[in-house]
C-alpha positions as CSV (number, residue, x, y, z in Angstrom):
1,M,113.6,95.6,345.1
2,F,115.1,95.3,341.7
3,Y,115.3,91.5,342.2
4,N,111.5,91.4,342.8
5,I,110.8,93.5,339.8
6,K,112.8,91.1,337.7
7,K,110.8,88.2,339.1
8,I,107.5,90.0,338.3
9,F,108.6,90.5,334.7
10,F,109.4,86.8,334.5
11,F,105.6,86.1,334.9
12,I,104.5,88.7,332.3
13,P,104.6,86.0,329.5
14,A,102.4,83.8,331.8
15,I,99.8,86.6,332.0
16,T,100.0,87.1,328.2
17,L,99.5,83.4,327.6
18,F,96.4,83.5,329.9
19,L,94.9,86.3,328.0
20,A,95.4,84.5,324.8
21,S,93.9,81.2,326.1
22,C,90.7,82.5,327.8
23,A,87.9,80.0,327.4
24,D,85.6,80.9,324.5
25,S,81.8,80.7,324.6
26,I,81.5,77.7,322.1
27,T,83.9,75.6,324.1
28,V,82.4,76.5,327.5
29,N,78.8,75.8,326.3
30,E,79.8,72.5,324.8
31,Q,81.5,71.4,327.9
32,A,78.6,72.5,330.0
33,A,76.1,70.5,327.8
34,Q,78.2,67.4,328.3
35,S,78.4,67.9,332.0
36,Y,74.7,68.6,332.1
37,R,73.8,65.4,330.3
38,Q,75.9,63.4,332.8
39,T,74.4,65.1,335.8
40,I,70.8,64.6,334.6
41,N,71.5,61.0,333.6
42,E,72.7,60.3,337.1
43,A,69.5,62.0,338.5
44,R,67.4,59.8,336.2
45,A,69.2,56.7,337.4
46,K,68.3,57.7,341.0
47,G,64.7,58.3,340.1
48,I,64.6,61.9,341.2
49,V,63.8,63.6,337.9
50,D,60.3,65.0,338.3
51,V,58.0,65.5,335.3
52,N,54.6,64.6,336.7
53,S,54.0,66.5,340.0
54,L,52.0,69.7,340.1
55,T,55.2,71.4,341.4
56,A,57.2,70.2,338.3
57,K,54.4,71.3,335.9
58,R,54.3,74.8,337.5
59,I,58.1,75.1,337.2
60,H,58.0,74.1,333.6
61,Y,55.1,76.4,332.9
62,V,57.1,79.4,334.2
63,F,60.2,78.2,332.2
64,N,58.2,78.0,329.0
65,E,56.7,81.4,329.5
66,M,60.1,83.0,330.1
67,K,62.2,81.1,327.5
68,P,61.2,83.1,324.5
69,Y,62.1,86.4,326.2
70,A,65.4,84.9,327.4
71,E,66.2,83.8,323.8
72,Y,65.5,87.4,322.7
73,E,67.8,88.7,325.4
74,N,70.7,86.5,324.3
75,Q,73.6,88.7,323.2
76,T,76.4,86.1,323.6
77,G,76.7,85.5,319.9
78,Q,75.9,81.9,320.4
79,P,72.4,80.3,320.3
80,F,71.3,78.6,323.5
81,N,69.5,75.2,323.5
82,W,67.6,76.0,326.7
83,Q,66.8,72.9,328.8
84,L,65.2,72.6,332.3
85,T,65.1,69.6,334.5
86,V,63.1,69.5,337.7
87,I,64.8,67.5,340.5
88,R,62.7,66.0,343.3
89,S,64.6,67.1,346.4
90,R,64.1,69.1,349.6
91,E,67.2,71.1,348.7
92,L,66.6,74.8,348.3
93,N,68.4,75.2,345.0
94,A,68.3,76.0,341.4
95,W,71.1,76.5,338.9
96,A,72.0,77.3,335.3
97,M,75.0,76.2,333.3
98,P,76.5,78.0,330.4
99,G,74.4,77.7,327.3
100,G,71.0,77.6,329.1
101,K,71.2,74.2,330.8
102,M,69.1,74.5,334.0
103,A,67.8,72.6,337.0
104,F,65.2,73.5,339.6
105,Y,64.7,71.6,342.8
106,T,61.1,71.0,344.1
107,G,62.1,71.8,347.6
108,L,62.6,75.4,346.8
109,V,58.9,75.6,345.7
110,D,57.4,73.3,348.2
111,I,59.2,74.4,351.3
112,L,59.0,78.1,350.6
113,N,55.5,77.8,349.2
114,L,56.5,79.9,346.1
115,T,53.9,81.5,343.9
116,N,54.4,81.4,340.1
117,D,55.8,85.0,340.3
118,E,58.3,83.9,342.9
119,I,59.3,80.9,340.8
120,A,59.8,83.4,338.0
121,T,62.1,85.4,340.2
122,V,64.4,82.4,340.7
123,M,64.1,81.4,337.1
124,G,65.0,84.8,335.8
125,H,67.9,85.0,338.2
126,E,69.3,81.7,336.9
127,M,68.6,82.5,333.3
128,A,70.5,85.8,333.7
129,H,73.5,83.9,334.9
130,A,73.6,82.1,331.6
131,L,72.7,85.1,329.5
132,K,75.6,87.1,331.1
133,E,78.0,84.2,330.7
134,H,78.9,84.3,334.4
135,G,80.1,80.7,334.2
136,K,82.6,81.5,331.5
137,K,83.7,84.7,333.2
138,R,84.1,83.0,336.5
139,L,86.3,80.4,334.9
140,N,88.5,83.0,333.2
141,M,88.5,85.2,336.3
142,G,89.7,82.3,338.4
143,Q,92.5,81.6,336.0
144,F,93.4,85.3,336.0
145,T,93.4,85.7,339.8
146,N,95.6,82.6,340.1
147,V,98.2,84.2,337.8
148,L,98.0,87.5,339.7
149,A,98.3,85.6,343.0
150,E,101.4,83.8,341.8
151,V,103.0,87.1,340.7
152,A,102.3,88.7,344.0
153,H,103.5,85.6,345.9
154,V,106.8,85.8,344.2
155,A,107.2,89.5,344.9
156,L,106.3,89.2,348.5
157,S,108.1,86.0,349.3
158,T,111.6,87.5,349.4
159,Q,110.3,90.2,351.9
160,I,108.2,88.2,354.4
161,G,109.0,84.6,353.5
162,A,107.2,82.1,351.3
163,N,104.9,80.7,353.9
164,N,103.6,84.1,355.1
165,S,103.3,85.3,351.6
166,G,101.3,82.4,350.5
167,L,98.8,82.9,353.4
168,I,98.4,86.6,352.8
169,I,98.1,86.3,349.0
170,G,95.6,83.4,349.4
171,L,93.3,85.4,351.6
172,T,93.7,88.5,349.4
173,K,92.8,86.6,346.3
174,D,89.8,85.0,348.0
175,W,88.4,88.1,349.7
176,V,89.5,91.0,347.4
177,L,89.3,89.4,344.0
178,D,87.2,86.2,343.8
179,K,84.3,86.8,346.3
180,P,83.6,90.4,345.3
181,Y,83.4,89.2,341.7
182,S,81.0,86.4,342.7
183,R,78.8,88.9,344.7
184,S,78.8,91.4,341.7
185,A,77.7,88.5,339.4
186,E,74.8,87.6,341.8
187,T,73.7,91.2,341.9
188,E,73.7,91.5,338.1
189,A,71.8,88.3,337.9
190,D,69.2,89.7,340.3
191,E,68.8,92.8,338.3
192,V,68.7,91.2,334.8
193,G,66.4,88.5,336.1
194,L,64.0,91.1,337.6
195,M,63.6,92.8,334.1
196,L,63.3,89.4,332.4
197,M,60.5,88.2,334.6
198,A,58.7,91.6,334.1
199,K,59.0,91.3,330.3
200,S,57.6,87.7,330.5
201,G,54.5,88.9,332.3
202,F,55.3,87.9,335.9
203,N,54.9,90.5,338.6
204,P,58.3,91.8,339.7
205,Q,56.9,92.8,343.1
206,A,57.3,89.2,344.1
207,A,61.0,89.4,344.0
208,P,61.6,91.3,347.2
209,K,59.0,89.1,348.9
210,L,61.0,86.0,348.0
211,W,64.0,87.3,350.0
212,D,61.7,87.9,352.9
213,K,60.9,84.2,352.8
214,M,64.6,83.3,352.5
215,R,65.6,85.5,355.4
216,R,62.9,84.0,357.7
217,L,64.0,80.5,356.7
218,T,67.7,81.0,357.1
219,P,68.3,83.6,359.8
220,G,72.0,84.1,360.6
221,S,74.7,86.5,361.6
222,Q,75.4,89.6,359.6
223,S,78.8,90.3,361.1
224,V,81.5,91.9,359.0
225,I,83.3,88.6,358.7
226,V,80.2,86.8,357.4
227,A,79.5,89.6,354.9
228,L,83.1,89.6,353.7
229,S,83.3,85.8,353.3
230,A,80.0,85.4,351.6
231,T,79.9,84.7,347.9
232,H,76.4,86.2,347.6
233,P,75.0,89.5,348.8
234,S,72.9,89.3,352.0
235,D,69.1,88.8,351.7
236,E,68.7,92.4,352.9
237,E,71.1,93.8,350.3
238,R,69.4,92.0,347.5
239,Q,66.0,93.1,348.7
240,E,67.0,96.8,348.9
241,N,68.5,96.6,345.4
242,L,65.4,95.0,343.9
243,L,63.2,97.7,345.5
244,R,65.4,100.4,344.0
245,L,64.7,99.0,340.6
246,M,61.0,98.3,341.1
247,P,59.7,101.4,339.3
248,Q,61.5,100.5,336.2
249,A,60.5,96.8,336.5
250,M,56.8,97.6,337.1
251,A,56.7,99.9,334.0
252,I,58.0,97.0,331.9
253,Y,55.5,94.6,333.6
254,Q,52.6,96.9,333.0
255,Q,53.6,97.3,329.3
256,S,53.8,93.4,329.0
257,K,50.2,93.0,330.3
258,K,49.0,95.4,327.5
259,Q,50.5,93.3,324.7
């Protein structure tokens, strides 16, 4: 056992070095902006950037309505240059990079027949990811769990063998550390996004209805294994949490309509 403890202490400098080298907001935002430009340029080259369709105009309308409120909610210490690109695709997707670089796919609106309030639900969720710096935190969390996994692997390898240790630690890192963090980030984005859409004058009652649509479109098993391996909460879990917060969100929404 003393041999294992010595090996663990050998990796303490690596953990200390990790803590000293965590990615900062400025660097992450700059790298995201560069990646975003490349991604959007590729989309333009394919002719799939949509600026003229009714769907694109509706998405941009919601974005422009919510942007001032998102700017006010920015507590990262770094100003965001918010940008939104609408991608013409049947993919049900939207995303936000650090620093407020966003994309919204027309399929999400057209296939699910989203109202503006439902578009705002998705928009608020993605804006919340940027505002809460989930991209930066996920990057740093991934580096940290890699260090922890390596330390645990060394400690276990002398007891059960390197191959068995690697398998166990890999599964533990994925299910116990990485995926729960991803699920907690998704829940936080749901919650922050709900309040953001309410402040922006969009009816938060649309949020649970969106997950009704998602559940009808993508029915699937809710077994324990599926739930454990998911990086997102289930549609039902998200809906229940949004309903729990609805009185608070509706009070904010009603106040916004008086202004």
